[in-house]
N, C-alpha and C positions, 0 to 999 in steps of 0.2 A: 281650771286651774289656776283663774284667779282667784274663785273662793277658796281653793285650798291654801293661799297664800297670806290670803288675810284669815282664817283662824289658825294659821300659824303664830301670825305677826298678835292673837291677842293671847294665843299660849303665854308665848314668850312672857305678853305683858303681867299679863294672871302668875306667870311663877314668878315674877320679879317681886311682885305683889305679896307673894305666898313667901318669899323668904324676906321681906322686910325693908326691901329696899324703895321701894313706891308705897305709896299711901294710893286709897281709893281714888283720892281726886288727882292726885298724879298721874295713875294709869289712864282716868276719863280723857284727859289733857292729851296723853301721851298718843291714845287712838284717835283724837280730834287733830292733832298736827300731822296724820300720815296721810289727811284724805291730803290732796292734790286740787286746790282751787282751780274753777275755773270761771271765767265771767263773758256769758253771751251777750252781747251786744245788735238788738234788731236792729237795723240799719233805717234812718229818717223816723219820721214820725207822721200824724197825721196830718198838718200843719208846718208847712216849712216855719224859719226863723232866719229871713234875711240878712240880719242886724252879721257884724263882720265879728269879729276875732282871728287873731295871729296863729298863723297855721302849725308855730315850735313855737320852745321855749326861745327868747330874745329875736321873734322873726320879725320884718317887716313889713311882709307879705301877710294878706289878711283873705279870708275865705269867708261865705257865708256859715253863720253858725250851723246851721242844719238847714241843708238845699230839698228840695220836695222829691228829688229822686224819679224812677220812672212811672207810670201808672200804674196803681195798682199794689205797687213792691212795697211800702210800708207794712200792710197788711199779711202782704206772704211773709217778709223776711219773722214779723211778729208768730206766725204759724207754725215756721220753722222752724224757728230760733223755740218755742216752747218745747216740740215736740225733741229738740235735743238735747234743751234742759233733763227730760224724762230719762232720757235713755241715758246719757252722762250719770244722772242719780243713782238709777239701777247698776251703775258698775260701779260704783262707789265714794263718786267726785261730789266734793260738796261746789255747785250750782248757784252765782249770783246772775240775775240778769238788770242791766242798764234801765230796761223799761219792762212793765209787761201788757199794757196797752196804750191804745194808737194818742190818748188828750195828757201826753205829755208835750214839757219844752226843755230841753234838757239839749244841751250845746253837743260839739264831738268833741272838743274838750273836757267839757265834764263830765264825758262817757267812760275819756280814756284817765283822767283825775279820778272816777270812780274807782276804775280798775286796779290803780294806782293803790287807792285805801284799803282795798282789801288785799293788795299783797298775792293777786291772782299767779297764779303757776303759770298760766295760758290764757288769753285774750281772745276770742273768735268775733269778729265785727261781721253780722251776715246781710248781705246784698243779693242783688237782683240785679242781671246787666239789659242796655240797650242797646239798640244797632238795625241793622237791615232786617229785613223780611227774614235773610237767607242764614244771617250771623246766627253761630251757635254753639255751644260749647260753656265748660266752667274754668274757672282761672284761680286762684289764693295772689294776694299782695303782701308782701312784707319789707322793709324799712331796704333800701339801696345800701344807706352809707352810714356815718356815724356824724352825721351834720347835726341832728337832732338826739339820737340816740345811744346809749351806751354800745360799746364793741360787742357786749356779751349779748344786750338786747339784738340787735342785730343778728348775730351768728345763731339765736336759738330763734328768734322769727322767723328767717329763714327755714331755718329745718325743719320748724310747725308748719309751715307754708309748702314743702314738698312733703312732707307727710301726710295730710290731709289730703291735700287736692288728688293724688295718689291714690289715694284710697277712699274717698269719696265717689271717686271716677270710675273705678273697679268696681264700686258697688254698684251706682245707679248707670253703668253703663252710656253716662253723657260725656262727648269729648274733651278730650283732656288738652287744655289752653296754654298749662304751665303756672311758673312762678311767674307774676311780676314783682318787679322792686322799686318802688318811687320813696320819693321824698316829700311829697307835695302833699300828703293826707293828715290832715290834724288831728285825728283816732289815734293816726301809729306813730306823731311825731313826739306828741305829748305824753307817749307813753314810756314808764320806767318798769315796763316789765314785758316778755314776749307777747305779741301780740300779732296779729295777721288781720285780711279780710278776706271773705270767700263771696265769688260772686259765682253765684249758684246755678246761672243760667241765665237766657235772654227770655226776657219777656215779652219781645218786641218777635219771637217766632215763634210761630202758633201750635208748633208741636213741643215745645220746650215749656211753653206756656202752660198748657193742659199738663202737664207732667208738675210743673214750678206748686200749679195752685190744688193738686189732689192731695188729700188729707193720708192716703194710705202710700204713694210716692215719697211724700214728705218723710213720710218715716224711715223709711228706704234711704232717703237721706240724710236723718239723723246716724240712722247705724254708719253709714261711709264717713260720718264726720267722726264720729265716737272712737271709730277704727283705726283713724290714724293719729288722733290723740290719743291715744291706747298705743301704738307707734312709737312718736312723742316720746316718750315716758318711758316706752321699753316695758310697759306688760305686755 
């Protein structure tokens, strides 16, 4: 069905060209603009940056630019993110990543600003959770209020968070812990576009850790997230 819609879109664009209403350049530009832009942020990086930055515009509260994360998390986040990029590109999305390697130093504020600059239609910050050995499940996080973000960004982010966690858990069969709403995450507070965090599961849970680090299972995770993004855009 999605392919049919894309074909019809191009037929209409070519029709406009034939009728003389648009130039080839304009047709190409229109086709490009029709793609939704997704920015994927693989949380953390190889080395933490413990310098501090404001958690939001005008805030006196500061947090680490990039915390260390759970043991082994940054590389796992990156592996999952790359598979999500592949899946989304297959579906016709225009995808950008805040990082594609471990050896970077990009603060959480800078990651949000990167997505703003790209004028993303949706931002997915990928993380894995930590807790007791028995803790399990996945959840998404969206802005709780308009303290730092606009009412439109808050509303759209909360919708995106709900769509993604439901589809993700449906596909992976990981326990659905629902949507959390917070105002203390730098990556969300600096965002001018819809953005969420997804905590994909617990690396401190032996059985979930095995799944989260398995390449085949990561592809299933990517499909689940992509299904949720499709739902968000009404595809």
